[in-house]
N, CA, C and O of each residue as an XYZ file, in Angstrom:
1000
protein
N      58.992     79.917     96.449
C      59.109     80.993     95.458
C      58.089     82.064     95.779
O      56.894     81.873     95.558
N      58.558     83.210     96.309
C      57.655     84.274     96.697
C      57.322     85.187     95.523
O      57.982     85.155     94.484
N      56.291     85.994     95.707
C      55.893     86.974     94.699
C      56.688     88.248     94.921
O      56.864     88.684     96.059
N      57.171     88.851     93.833
C      57.926     90.093     93.960
C      57.013     91.230     94.381
O      55.910     91.391     93.859
N      57.495     92.014     95.336
C      56.760     93.192     95.754
C      57.226     94.394     94.943
O      58.294     94.360     94.332
N      56.422     95.455     94.938
C      56.769     96.652     94.196
C      56.142     96.649     92.818
O      55.439     95.714     92.434
N      56.412     97.717     92.082
C      55.836     97.830     90.734
C      56.820     98.510     89.810
O      57.777     99.149     90.247
N      56.564     98.360     88.528
C      57.374     98.998     87.501
C      56.601    100.171     86.930
O      55.443    100.030     86.537
N      57.246    101.332     86.884
C      56.626    102.564     86.387
C      57.076    102.809     84.953
O      58.241    103.128     84.713
N      56.171    102.663     84.009
C      56.510    102.817     82.596
C      56.519    104.271     82.141
O      56.821    104.554     80.982
N      56.192    105.191     83.038
C      56.124    106.605     82.670
C      57.415    107.377     82.974
O      57.559    108.534     82.579
N      58.326    106.743     83.660
C      59.566    107.435     84.018
C      60.685    106.979     83.076
O      60.585    105.911     82.472
N      61.758    107.783     82.946
C      62.805    107.466     81.959
C      63.783    106.378     82.393
O      64.757    106.123     81.683
N      63.556    105.730     83.535
C      64.444    104.651     83.975
C      64.111    103.386     83.193
O      62.946    102.990     83.166
N      65.085    102.733     82.556
C      64.800    101.545     81.748
C      64.016    100.489     82.537
O      64.245    100.298     83.732
N      63.097     99.813     81.856
C      62.248     98.818     82.516
C      63.071     97.667     83.087
O      62.795     97.177     84.182
N      64.098     97.235     82.323
C      64.893     96.111     82.817
C      65.598     96.486     84.110
O      65.746     95.653     85.004
N      66.038     97.753     84.214
C      66.748     98.190     85.413
C      65.799     98.251     86.608
O      66.179     97.887     87.721
N      64.565     98.708     86.384
C      63.579     98.716     87.466
C      63.306     97.292     87.956
O      63.218     97.050     89.160
N      63.174     96.356     87.018
C      62.954     94.963     87.401
C      64.171     94.413     88.131
O      64.034     93.683     89.112
N      65.337     94.756     87.661
C      66.568     94.292     88.303
C      66.618     94.731     89.758
O      66.986     93.939     90.625
N      66.255     95.977     90.044
C      66.266     96.470     91.416
C      65.210     95.777     92.265
O      65.453     95.504     93.441
N      64.040     95.487     91.695
C      63.007     94.745     92.427
C      63.484     93.326     92.729
O      63.246     92.805     93.819
N      64.150     92.709     91.771
C      64.700     91.372     91.988
C      65.797     91.391     93.050
O      65.898     90.474     93.865
N      66.616     92.441     93.033
C      67.679     92.559     94.032
C      67.094     92.655     95.445
O      67.620     92.057     96.384
N      66.004     93.411     95.583
C      65.328     93.515     96.882
C      64.720     92.170     97.278
O      64.764     91.779     98.444
N      64.157     91.470     96.301
C      63.598     90.132     96.543
C      64.687     89.182     97.032
O      64.453     88.376     97.932
N      65.867     89.275     96.445
C      67.010     88.439     96.841
C      67.393     88.721     98.286
O      67.633     87.798     99.065
N      67.449     90.009     98.643
C      67.824     90.387    100.016
C      66.840     89.843    101.044
O      67.225     89.535    102.172
N      65.584     89.726    100.663
C      64.525     89.329    101.609
C      64.252     87.832    101.620
O      63.362     87.372    102.337
N      65.003     87.069    100.838
C      64.780     85.629    100.774
C      66.092     84.888    101.021
O      67.108     85.506    101.341
N      66.069     83.570    100.872
C      67.194     82.729    101.265
C      67.970     82.212    100.054
O      67.429     82.073     98.957
N      69.247     81.933    100.286
C      70.078     81.287     99.261
C      69.433     79.958     98.871
O      69.045     79.165     99.729
N      69.328     79.732     97.572
C      68.734     78.491     97.085
C      67.262     78.605     96.749
O      66.702     77.696     96.136
N      66.612     79.714     97.140
C      65.201     79.903     96.805
C      65.047     80.140     95.302
O      65.881     80.791     94.673
N      63.989     79.610     94.755
C      63.668     79.773     93.338
C      62.961     81.114     93.134
O      62.075     81.474     93.909
N      63.348     81.845     92.100
C      62.636     83.086     91.795
C      61.534     82.780     90.773
O      61.559     81.712     90.162
N      60.577     83.679     90.570
C      59.529     83.440     89.565
C      60.119     83.234     88.174
O      61.205     83.726     87.868
N      59.400     82.512     87.352
C      59.866     82.243     85.990
C      59.783     83.504     85.138
O      59.139     84.484     85.514
N      60.448     83.461     83.981
C      60.383     84.597     83.062
C      58.940     84.907     82.680
O      58.536     86.069     82.645
N      58.166     83.862     82.393
C      56.773     84.067     81.993
C      55.961     84.701     83.124
O      55.143     85.589     82.882
N      56.187     84.246     84.353
C      55.473     84.821     85.491
C      55.823     86.288     85.686
O      54.953     87.103     85.992
N      57.098     86.626     85.509
C      57.518     88.019     85.655
C      56.935     88.890     84.541
O      56.527     90.026     84.780
N      56.901     88.348     83.327
C      56.294     89.086     82.209
C      54.828     89.402     82.491
O      54.381     90.533     82.299
N      54.090     88.401     82.945
C      52.670     88.577     83.208
C      52.409     89.474     84.407
O      51.494     90.297     84.391
N      53.221     89.309     85.451
C      53.007     90.076     86.687
C      53.251     91.567     86.473
O      52.520     92.400     87.008
N      54.293     91.909     85.680
C      54.647     93.312     85.509
C      54.228     93.891     84.152
O      54.374     95.090     83.917
N      53.707     93.041     83.262
C      53.273     93.524     81.961
C      54.424     94.018     81.105
O      54.318     95.052     80.445
N      55.530     93.274     81.116
C      56.718     93.661     80.342
C      57.126     92.507     79.430
O      56.635     91.387     79.572
N      58.025     92.793     78.498
C      58.411     91.789     77.505
C      59.438     90.808     78.062
O      60.111     91.084     79.055
N      59.541     89.662     77.402
C      60.522     88.658     77.819
C      61.957     89.137     77.655
O      62.771     88.868     78.539
N      62.325     89.846     76.554
C      63.704     90.365     76.481
C      64.061     91.280     77.652
O      65.201     91.275     78.117
N      63.107     92.052     78.123
C      63.345     92.933     79.282
C      63.643     92.101     80.519
O      64.574     92.399     81.269
N      62.853     91.060     80.729
C      63.054     90.172     81.878
C      64.398     89.459     81.761
O      65.139     89.357     82.738
N      64.704     88.977     80.584
C      65.955     88.228     80.399
C      67.182     89.103     80.647
O      68.178     88.632     81.196
N      67.117     90.386     80.242
C      68.255     91.271     80.463
C      68.492     91.503     81.955
O      69.634     91.503     82.416
N      67.414     91.698     82.702
C      67.542     91.917     84.147
C      68.132     90.688     84.832
O      69.030     90.804     85.665
N      67.624     89.519     84.478
C      68.106     88.283     85.104
C      69.543     87.995     84.690
O      70.356     87.585     85.518
N      69.863     88.209     83.408
C      71.224     87.934     82.923
C      72.251     88.780     83.671
O      73.329     88.289     84.004
N      71.930     90.035     83.935
C      72.877     90.890     84.650
C      73.044     90.436     86.098
O      74.151     90.485     86.634
N      71.968     89.998     86.732
C      72.067     89.518     88.112
C      72.825     88.193     88.187
O      73.502     87.919     89.178
N      72.713     87.373     87.146
C      73.512     86.141     87.085
C      74.984     86.491     86.929
O      75.842     85.927     87.609
N      75.274     87.437     86.018
C      76.665     87.841     85.789
C      77.287     88.461     87.031
O      78.487     88.319     87.263
N      76.477     89.146     87.830
C      76.974     89.784     89.050
C      77.009     88.837     90.241
O      77.465     89.211     91.322
N      76.529     87.606     90.047
C      76.627     86.602     91.104
C      75.464     86.558     92.074
O      75.540     85.861     93.086
N      74.381     87.287     91.795
C      73.233     87.282     92.703
C      72.291     86.110     92.431
O      71.593     85.642     93.330
N      72.278     85.648     91.197
C      71.413     84.537     90.808
C      72.245     83.482     90.088
O      73.320     83.766     89.560
N      71.715     82.245     90.080
C      72.348     81.184     89.290
C      71.261     80.407     88.570
O      70.184     80.163     89.114
N      71.562     80.023     87.331
C      70.608     79.264     86.533
C      70.921     77.777     86.623
O      72.082     77.376     86.694
N      69.867     76.968     86.620
C      70.011     75.514     86.566
C      69.114     75.013     85.449
O      67.893     75.158     85.501
N      69.738     74.419     84.435
C      68.989     74.012     83.251
C      67.877     73.031     83.613
O      68.119     72.011     84.258
N      66.667     73.351     83.191
C      65.522     72.491     83.437
C      64.890     72.658     84.799
O      63.846     72.068     85.076
N      65.517     73.466     85.666
C      64.999     73.639     87.031
C      64.562     75.067     87.328
O      63.605     75.281     88.071
N      65.258     76.043     86.754
C      64.881     77.423     86.991
C      66.059     78.275     87.430
O      67.217     77.886     87.278
N      65.750     79.434     87.973
C      66.770     80.381     88.424
C      66.661     80.553     89.930
O      65.575     80.775     90.464
N      67.793     80.449     90.607
C      67.825     80.419     92.064
C      68.663     81.568     92.619
O      69.530     82.108     91.933
N      68.391     81.930     93.867
C      69.212     82.907     94.571
C      70.553     82.261     94.876
O      70.615     81.173     95.449
N      71.627     82.943     94.488
C      72.977     82.381     94.619
C      73.592     82.722     95.969
O      73.179     83.664     96.647
N      74.597     81.923     96.339
C      75.407     82.232     97.522
C      76.114     83.561     97.280
O      76.757     83.718     96.242
N      76.022     84.527     98.201
C      76.684     85.822     97.982
C      78.178     85.663     97.778
O      78.808     84.799     98.387
N      78.740     86.497     96.921
C      80.181     86.472     96.708
C      80.905     86.977     97.951
O      80.394     87.818     98.692
N      82.094     86.451     98.159
C      82.918     86.861     99.296
C      83.711     88.092     98.885
O      84.488     88.060     97.931
N      83.503     89.167     99.615
C      84.202     90.405     99.308
C      85.611     90.345     99.888
O      85.789     90.179    101.095
N      86.605     90.480     99.018
C      88.000     90.400     99.439
C      88.602     91.791     99.459
O      88.694     92.448     98.421
N      89.012     92.244    100.636
C      89.615     93.564    100.733
C      91.111     93.493    100.993
O      91.733     94.512    101.292
N      91.707     92.289    100.881
C      93.121     92.204    101.180
C      93.998     92.752    100.059
O      95.224     92.707    100.161
N      93.389     93.268     98.992
C      94.195     94.012     98.037
C      94.729     95.290     98.693
O      95.711     95.874     98.237
N      94.066     95.705     99.764
C      94.474     96.911    100.469
C      95.134     96.597    101.793
O      95.999     97.349    102.241
N      94.744     95.497    102.433
C      95.254     95.165    103.759
C      95.830     93.758    103.726
O      95.147     92.818    103.317
N      97.073     93.603    104.151
C      97.681     92.277    104.233
C      97.117     91.573    105.464
O      97.267     92.065    106.582
N      96.486     90.455    105.270
C      95.794     89.801    106.370
C      95.861     88.295    106.183
O      95.939     87.803    105.057
N      95.832     87.565    107.294
C      95.736     86.121    107.248
C      94.404     85.720    106.620
O      93.360     86.267    106.976
N      94.436     84.765    105.683
C      93.216     84.300    105.034
C      92.228     83.794    106.073
O      91.056     84.167    106.055
N      92.700     82.946    106.975
C      91.805     82.375    107.985
C      91.181     83.455    108.854
O      89.981     83.420    109.128
N      91.987     84.408    109.285
C      91.473     85.474    110.153
C      90.443     86.317    109.418
O      89.398     86.656    109.971
N      90.745     86.655    108.165
C      89.822     87.489    107.402
C      88.480     86.790    107.195
O      87.425     87.409    107.334
N      88.522     85.495    106.861
C      87.273     84.767    106.640
C      86.464     84.654    107.934
O      85.243     84.810    107.922
N      87.139     84.387    109.034
C      86.427     84.274    110.317
C      85.796     85.600    110.718
O      84.704     85.623    111.286
N      86.477     86.704    110.425
C      85.913     88.014    110.733
C      84.659     88.289    109.926
O      83.826     89.100    110.332
N      84.513     87.623    108.786
C      83.318     87.766    107.965
C      82.239     86.758    108.357
O      81.191     86.688    107.714
N      82.493     85.974    109.415
C      81.527     84.987    109.862
C      81.530     83.711    109.046
O      80.559     82.955    109.072
N      82.617     83.463    108.317
C      82.728     82.283    107.462
C      83.691     81.273    108.075
O      84.482     81.611    108.956
N      83.617     80.031    107.601
C      84.472     78.966    108.119
C      85.535     78.607    107.088
O      85.213     78.018    106.056
N      86.805     78.955    107.348
C      87.878     78.661    106.391
C      88.516     77.301    106.648
O      88.435     76.762    107.752
N      89.144     76.760    105.625
C      89.925     75.526    105.764
C      90.975     75.520    104.654
O      90.824     76.193    103.635
N      92.029     74.757    104.867
C      93.125     74.688    103.896
C      93.520     73.243    103.655
O      93.639     72.454    104.592
N      93.722     72.905    102.393
C      94.273     71.609    102.017
C      95.612     71.855    101.328
O      95.672     72.543    100.308
N      96.689     71.289    101.888
C      98.021     71.446    101.292
C      98.200     70.346    100.244
O      98.228     69.160    100.575
N      98.319     70.751     98.985
C      98.449     69.800     97.879
C      99.904     69.465     97.583
O     100.206     68.377     97.091
N     100.802     70.393     97.880
C     102.229     70.152     97.668
C     103.007     71.039     98.633
O     102.596     72.156     98.949
N     104.148     70.514     99.095
C     104.986     71.241    100.049
C     106.388     70.655     99.948
O     106.638     69.552    100.434
N     107.299     71.386     99.321
C     108.630     70.837     99.091
C     109.650     71.940     98.862
O     109.295     73.076     98.546
N     110.921     71.591     99.026
C     112.018     72.485     98.687
C     112.440     72.155     97.265
O     112.667     70.992     96.934
N     112.545     73.175     96.427
C     112.893     72.963     95.025
C     113.924     73.998     94.588
O     114.149     74.998     95.268
N     114.533     73.740     93.458
C     115.541     74.643     92.896
C     114.865     75.597     91.912
O     114.059     75.169     91.086
N     115.188     76.873     91.999
C     114.623     77.877     91.103
C     115.097     77.607     89.678
O     116.296     77.610     89.396
N     114.133     77.372     88.784
C     114.486     77.154     87.384
C     113.601     77.966     86.452
O     113.606     77.752     85.239
N     112.835     78.904     87.022
C     111.961     79.752     86.217
C     112.344     81.211     86.420
O     112.570     81.656     87.545
N     112.413     81.953     85.313
C     112.819     83.353     85.397
C     111.853     84.177     86.239
O     112.279     85.089     86.947
N     110.545     83.866     86.174
C     109.573     84.673     86.898
C     109.790     84.562     88.408
O     109.693     85.558     89.126
N     110.083     83.351     88.889
C     110.331     83.158     90.322
C     111.624     83.850     90.725
O     111.679     84.547     91.739
N     112.660     83.650     89.924
C     113.960     84.268     90.204
C     113.841     85.785     90.259
O     114.401     86.428     91.147
N     113.106     86.353     89.302
C     112.957     87.806     89.222
C     112.190     88.348     90.423
O     112.631     89.306     91.058
N     111.052     87.745     90.737
C     110.204     88.272     91.798
C     110.826     88.112     93.188
O     110.634     88.968     94.052
N     111.561     87.036     93.406
C     112.185     86.822     94.713
C     113.614     87.345     94.778
O     114.278     87.243     95.810
N     114.080     87.906     93.662
C     115.443     88.459     93.601
C     116.482     87.398     93.996
O     117.391     87.655     94.785
N     116.317     86.204     93.422
C     117.217     85.084     93.689
C     117.857     84.628     92.390
O     117.244     84.731     91.328
N     119.087     84.123     92.460
C     119.716     83.589     91.248
C     119.115     82.235     90.886
O     118.634     81.512     91.758
N     119.144     81.899     89.620
C     118.718     80.557     89.207
C     119.628     79.536     89.899
O     120.847     79.701     89.948
N     119.016     78.492     90.425
C     119.766     77.479     91.160
C     119.632     77.622     92.658
O     120.035     76.728     93.402
N     119.059     78.763     93.130
C     118.799     78.922     94.562
C     117.636     78.016     94.957
O     116.842     77.618     94.105
N     117.534     77.692     96.235
C     116.452     76.835     96.696
C     115.300     77.674     97.259
O     115.514     78.681     97.933
N     114.086     77.236     96.967
C     112.877     77.898     97.469
C     111.940     76.837     98.042
O     112.003     75.664     97.674
N     111.080     77.274     98.941
C     110.011     76.424     99.437
C     108.806     76.630     98.520
O     108.361     77.759     98.316
N     108.285     75.544     97.975
C     107.113     75.600     97.101
C     105.905     75.049     97.840
O     105.936     73.929     98.349
N     104.837     75.845     97.896
C     103.582     75.423     98.531
C     102.463     75.518     97.507
O     102.381     76.491     96.758
N     101.613     74.521     97.475
C     100.400     74.557     96.646
C      99.236     74.245     97.568
O      99.126     73.136     98.090
N      98.371     75.226     97.767
C      97.293     75.079     98.736
C      95.945     75.396     98.100
O      95.829     76.277     97.247
N      94.937     74.657     98.537
C      93.560     74.914     98.128
C      92.827     75.433     99.355
O      92.743     74.743    100.371
N      92.293     76.659     99.262
C      91.630     77.279    100.401
C      90.120     77.165    100.231
O      89.582     77.427     99.155
N      89.450     76.773    101.304
C      88.008     76.560    101.291
C      87.308     77.590    102.170
O      87.885     78.097    103.132
N      86.067     77.888    101.829
C      85.187     78.699    102.677
C      83.847     77.978    102.749
O      83.211     77.704    101.731
N      83.437     77.679    103.980
C      82.176     76.943    104.191
C      82.116     75.679    103.322
O      81.093     75.370    102.710
N      83.241     74.961    103.290
C      83.371     73.674    102.584
C      83.407     73.786    101.062
O      83.431     72.763    100.378
N      83.413     74.993    100.520
C      83.500     75.159     99.065
C      84.872     75.711     98.699
O      85.334     76.652     99.345
N      85.543     75.160     97.682
C      86.858     75.687     97.296
C      86.718     77.094     96.734
O      85.897     77.341     95.851
N      87.528     78.017     97.253
C      87.469     79.415     96.835
C      88.677     79.808     95.994
O      88.540     80.494     94.981
N      89.884     79.360     96.426
C      91.091     79.833     95.756
C      92.183     78.765     95.789
O      92.369     78.077     96.792
N      92.895     78.643     94.678
C      94.065     77.773     94.555
C      95.294     78.676     94.554
O      95.366     79.624     93.772
N      96.261     78.389     95.426
C      97.418     79.277     95.585
C      98.729     78.501     95.456
O      98.928     77.485     96.121
N      99.612     78.988     94.601
C     101.003     78.529     94.554
C     101.859     79.597     95.221
O     101.760     80.773     94.871
N     102.697     79.206     96.177
C     103.590     80.145     96.850
C     105.030     79.679     96.718
O     105.325     78.486     96.795
N     105.922     80.644     96.518
C     107.355     80.373     96.445
C     108.039     81.298     97.448
O     107.833     82.511     97.417
N     108.856     80.726     98.338
C     109.504     81.502     99.397
C     110.980     81.124     99.491
O     111.317     79.955     99.302
N     111.872     82.074     99.778
C     113.307     81.762     99.860
C     113.602     80.808    101.019
O     113.304     81.111    102.174
N     114.183     79.669    100.701
C     114.434     78.641    101.705
C     115.461     79.082    102.748
O     115.386     78.658    103.901
N     116.417     79.926    102.359
C     117.443     80.334    103.323
C     116.889     81.255    104.408
O     117.453     81.335    105.500
N     115.769     81.962    104.109
C     115.169     82.833    105.119
C     114.159     82.075    105.989
O     113.846     82.501    107.101
N     113.656     80.954    105.476
C     112.603     80.211    106.175
C     112.953     78.724    106.254
O     112.228     77.900    105.699
N     114.043     78.363    106.928
C     114.458     76.959    106.984
C     113.397     76.083    107.659
O     112.788     76.465    108.658
N     113.203     74.907    107.081
C     112.268     73.898    107.601
C     110.805     74.333    107.527
O     109.951     73.736    108.182
N     110.512     75.353    106.747
C     109.112     75.750    106.578
C     108.290     74.605    105.990
O     107.109     74.451    106.301
N     108.926     73.808    105.141
C     108.212     72.700    104.512
C     107.817     71.614    105.509
O     107.057     70.708    105.166
N     108.328     71.695    106.745
C     107.959     70.713    107.768
C     106.814     71.197    108.671
O     106.331     70.450    109.522
N     106.389     72.437    108.481
C     105.322     72.978    109.320
C     103.960     72.476    108.842
O     103.790     72.097    107.684
N     102.995     72.482    109.765
C     101.631     72.057    109.452
C     100.857     73.257    108.912
O     100.208     73.982    109.667
N     100.935     73.455    107.611
C     100.334     74.643    107.013
C      98.848     74.483    106.719
O      98.232     75.370    106.127
N      98.271     73.359    107.129
C      96.810     73.261    107.104
C      96.211     73.861    108.371
O      95.031     74.211    108.403
N      97.025     73.975    109.405
C      96.558     74.515    110.683
C      97.221     75.844    111.045
O      96.650     76.648    111.781
N      98.431     76.068    110.522
C      99.169     77.272    110.883
C      99.099     78.303    109.760
O      99.094     77.949    108.581
N      99.046     79.570    110.133
C      99.027     80.665    109.170
C     100.438     80.941    108.676
O     101.364     81.081    109.475
N     100.604     81.018    107.360
C     101.918     81.272    106.788
C     102.473     82.616    107.258
O     103.625     82.695    107.686
N     101.668     83.665    107.183
C     102.149     84.986    107.579
C     102.471     85.049    109.067
O     103.428     85.713    109.466
N     101.687     84.371    109.885
C     101.967     84.371    111.319
C     103.256     83.601    111.618
O     104.001     83.978    112.523
N     103.526     82.536    110.873
C     104.791     81.817    111.026
C     105.970     82.712    110.652
O     106.975     82.762    111.361
N     105.834     83.413    109.533
C     106.918     84.286    109.081
C     107.245     85.322    110.151
O     108.415     85.589    110.425
N     106.217     85.901    110.751
C     106.458     86.995    111.698
C     106.788     86.520    113.105
O     107.638     87.107    113.774
N     106.119     85.452    113.561
C     106.259     85.068    114.976
C     107.238     83.922    115.220
O     107.796     83.811    116.311
N     107.452     83.077    114.226
C     108.411     81.976    114.381
C     109.770     82.368    113.791
O     110.813     82.128    114.400
N     109.745     82.968    112.610
C     111.003     83.347    111.959
C     111.422     84.782    112.279
O     112.496     85.223    111.869
N     110.586     85.501    113.002
C     110.907     86.854    113.483
C     111.248     87.803    112.332
O     112.214     88.562    112.401
N     110.439     87.743    111.281
C     110.595     88.641    110.145
C     109.345     89.522    110.057
O     108.233     89.043    110.277
N     109.521     90.786    109.740
C     108.394     91.728    109.723
C     107.945     92.004    108.291
O     108.711     92.509    107.469
N     106.687     91.663    108.011
C     106.112     91.915    106.690
C     105.654     93.370    106.622
O     104.992     93.871    107.531
N     106.021     94.039    105.526
C     105.714     95.466    105.407
C     104.641     95.767    104.364
O     103.725     96.549    104.618
N     104.757     95.144    103.188
C     103.855     95.523    102.100
C     103.810     94.416    101.054
O     104.544     93.431    101.136
N     102.931     94.598    100.071
C     102.852     93.654     98.960
C     102.469     94.397     97.696
O     101.804     95.433     97.743
N     102.895     93.856     96.567
C     102.487     94.359     95.260
C     101.633     93.281     94.612
O     102.045     92.124     94.535
N     100.437     93.655     94.143
C      99.527     92.671     93.566
C      99.094     93.086     92.167
O      98.873     94.263     91.885
N      98.982     92.093     91.311
C      98.482     92.283     89.954
C      97.298     91.357     89.752
O      97.388     90.158     90.017
N      96.183     91.912     89.281
C      94.961     91.132     89.099
C      94.553     91.161     87.643
O      94.608     92.205     86.993
N      94.140     90.000     87.126
C      93.592     89.946     85.777
C      92.540     88.856     85.685
O      92.552     87.891     86.450
N      91.638     89.024     84.746
C      90.589     88.030     84.513
C      91.097     87.022     83.493
O      91.567     87.401     82.420
N      91.003     85.738     83.825
C      91.433     84.666     82.929
C      90.379     83.563     82.966
O      89.402     83.652     83.711
N      90.580     82.541     82.170
C      89.696     81.378     82.216
C      90.446     80.216     82.850
O      91.663     80.100     82.707
N      89.725     79.372     83.540
C      90.331     78.261     84.263
C      90.777     77.162     83.307
O      90.034     76.750     82.416
N      92.009     76.698     83.511
C      92.476     75.525     82.791
C      91.882     74.268     83.414
O      91.149     74.344     84.400
N      92.197     73.121     82.840
C      91.597     71.878     83.315
C      91.969     71.576     84.765
O      91.116     71.151     85.545
N      93.242     71.792     85.136
C      93.676     71.474     86.483
C      93.058     72.426     87.503
O      92.564     71.982     88.540
N      93.079     73.729     87.222
C      92.467     74.696     88.129
C      90.972     74.427     88.260
O      90.424     74.493     89.361
N      90.312     74.124     87.150
C      88.873     73.868     87.177
C      88.545     72.634     88.017
O      87.576     72.630     88.776
N      89.357     71.593     87.874
C      89.106     70.364     88.640
C      89.215     70.632     90.142
O      88.372     70.184     90.920
N      90.251     71.360     90.542
C      90.462     71.611     91.968
C      89.441     72.591     92.534
O      89.011     72.448     93.679
N      89.053     73.579     91.745
C      88.090     74.576     92.211
C      86.644     74.129     92.019
O      85.709     74.820     92.422
N      86.477     72.962     91.395
C      85.144     72.381     91.187
C      84.260     73.283     90.327
O      83.103     73.550     90.652
N      84.845     73.742     89.222
C      84.117     74.541     88.249
C      84.377     73.954     86.867
O      85.249     73.101     86.705
N      83.629     74.404     85.883
C      83.812     73.893     84.530
C      85.059     74.499     83.888
O      85.330     75.685     84.079
N      85.828     73.703     83.127
C      86.972     74.276     82.402
C      86.506     75.434     81.529
O      85.457     75.358     80.890
N      87.292     76.504     81.506
C      86.901     77.683     80.743
C      86.084     78.689     81.533
O      85.756     79.760     81.022
N      85.745     78.351     82.798
C      85.013     79.301     83.635
C      85.894     80.495     83.974
O      87.120     80.391     83.998
N      85.259     81.615     84.233
C      86.003     82.830     84.589
C      86.606     82.693     85.984
O      85.930     82.287     86.929
N      87.882     83.036     86.096
C      88.551     83.086     87.396
C      89.350     84.382     87.480
O      89.724     84.963     86.461
N      89.604     84.820     88.700
C      90.429     86.003     88.921
C      91.831     85.519     89.292
O      92.014     84.811     90.283
N      92.799     85.905     88.495
C      94.181     85.477     88.713
C      94.958     86.627     89.334
O      94.975     87.735     88.797
N      95.603     86.361     90.472
C      96.344     87.397     91.184
C      97.770     86.930     91.434
O      97.996     85.844     91.968
N      98.724     87.757     91.045
C     100.121     87.536     91.408
C     100.486     88.532     92.506
O     100.152     89.714     92.423
N     101.174     88.041     93.536
C     101.543     88.883     94.672
C     103.020     88.696     95.006
O     103.523     87.572     95.046
N     103.694     89.790     95.241
C     105.037     89.748     95.803
C     104.966     90.468     97.147
O     104.610     91.644     97.214
N     105.310     89.747     98.218
C     105.251     90.296     99.572
C     106.664     90.635    100.036
O     107.596     89.851     99.858
N     106.806     91.826    100.638
C     108.122     92.325    101.034
C     108.230     92.496    102.552
O     107.245     92.783    103.232
N     109.435     92.313    103.058
C     109.734     92.577    104.461
C     110.076     94.057    104.649
O     110.208     94.811    103.685
N     110.216     94.447    105.910
C     110.543     95.847    106.197
C     111.920     96.249    105.671
O     112.176     97.436    105.466
N     112.809     95.281    105.450
C     114.126     95.622    104.908
C     114.115     95.738    103.380
O     115.149     95.977    102.756
N     112.923     95.565    102.788
C     112.780     95.715    101.346
C     112.962     94.448    100.546
O     112.763     94.460     99.331
N     113.336     93.346    101.191
C     113.562     92.099    100.460
C     112.256     91.329    100.294
O     111.425     91.330    101.201
N     112.059     90.667     99.139
C     110.845     89.873     98.927
C     110.891     88.571     99.727
O     111.935     87.925     99.812
N     109.754     88.191    100.312
C     109.687     86.972    101.119
C     108.734     85.950    100.521
O     108.799     84.771    100.869
N     107.841     86.384     99.620
C     106.925     85.432     98.980
C     106.507     85.944     97.617
O     106.218     87.128     97.439
N     106.479     85.027     96.657
C     105.847     85.259     95.361
C     104.733     84.235     95.241
O     104.974     83.033     95.357
N     103.511     84.707     95.008
C     102.390     83.771     94.935
C     101.556     83.998     93.680
O     101.494     85.097     93.127
N     100.919     82.911     93.257
C      99.982     82.912     92.134
C      98.671     82.342     92.665
O      98.655     81.249     93.230
N      97.578     83.070     92.488
C      96.291     82.632     93.044
C      95.203     82.684     91.988
O      95.102     83.643     91.223
N      94.384     81.629     91.959
C      93.244     81.554     91.056
C      91.964     81.525     91.909
O      91.700     80.545     92.605
N      91.185     82.591     91.850
C      89.947     82.696     92.623
C      88.742     82.369     91.736
O      88.674     82.794     90.583
N      87.807     81.616     92.283
C      86.568     81.349     91.566
C      85.820     82.657     91.296
O      85.550     83.429     92.216
N      85.494     82.892     90.038
C      84.793     84.120     89.686
C      83.386     84.195     90.222
O      82.837     85.285     90.386
N      82.788     83.032     90.500
C      81.405     83.033     90.992
C      81.321     83.179     92.501
O      80.223     83.245     93.055
N      82.480     83.230     93.184
C      82.453     83.292     94.646
C      83.156     84.497     95.241
O      82.965     84.801     96.418
N      83.967     85.190     94.450
C      84.780     86.271     95.030
C      84.649     87.551     94.226
O      84.491     87.536     93.006
N      84.720     88.658     94.950
C      84.847     89.962     94.319
C      85.858     90.765     95.127
O      86.135     90.444     96.282
N      86.411     91.813     94.511
C      87.507     92.548     95.133
C      87.167     94.025     95.249
O      86.546     94.612     94.363
N      87.588     94.607     96.361
C      87.321     96.015     96.632
C      88.616     96.812     96.560
O      89.620     96.444     97.170
N      88.582     97.912     95.806
C      89.719     98.825     95.709
C      89.310    100.171     96.299
O      88.168    100.605     96.145
N      90.225    100.809     96.955
C      89.997    102.161     97.439
C      90.935    103.091     96.682
O      92.152    102.907     96.699
N      90.365    104.084     96.020
C      91.135    104.970     95.167
C      91.180    106.381     95.753
O      90.219    106.831     96.379
N      92.280    107.062     95.550
C      92.445    108.431     96.022
C      92.833    109.323     94.848
O      93.573    108.905     93.957
N      92.334    110.540     94.854
C      92.678    111.507     93.829
C      94.136    111.916     94.001
O      94.579    112.248     95.101
N      94.862    111.887     92.907
C      96.266    112.263     92.947
C      96.393    113.772     93.125
O      95.749    114.554     92.426
N      97.229    114.157     94.068
C      97.462    115.583     94.286
C      98.526    116.083     93.312
O      99.587    115.478     93.158
N      98.221    117.182     92.674
C      99.145    117.763     91.691
C     100.046    118.782     92.378
O     100.899    119.388     91.729
């Protein structure tokens, strides 16, 4: 547990908690994941500020994923969140993680051909009820920690025998393009913040009721037909998402 460098200036109009937060952020950058930060009392004494000020700075860094609290042990530097930019770029999960210097892995929990009996699947894949789809349920890991649980539904007539492929080793998108000779063009994604149910929490190794990011995706081929409808639950403490926005021209 190192001593924080820098000082807090009480004469400027920048809130004290924010100044402390920035000093803590610099301390985090200069130290290692798992390192203990100074206690609230130590920070109060070192900077001559109140405990509510210290608590606000730490609480915001915990909420942003930079720190994690352990009851009875203290506050530690957290594993950095994985920045996901595939809301803008369609990319293989494994390839994207490796490009970030991380080690990905996949566990296939279910893989079967089933009959469409839900309106949401029928609507998103533009299939009639009673059509057959390939159902995949996969748990994706990064550096041995579960990051995302994904349910995928794909039209069986476009991807025959997909359920026989080794999807723990093979990329789904690469199979679609290179084995089935179909060209992926775009995807529509919807993101919302939800809480984890018991099953999602168990698989993601988080407490039930924890915050997760839920994403629904419909992926389309160049001919305009949908090829995949997926539902994904991302751990809120491990992932963040980047959007690029452009000003609309009038």
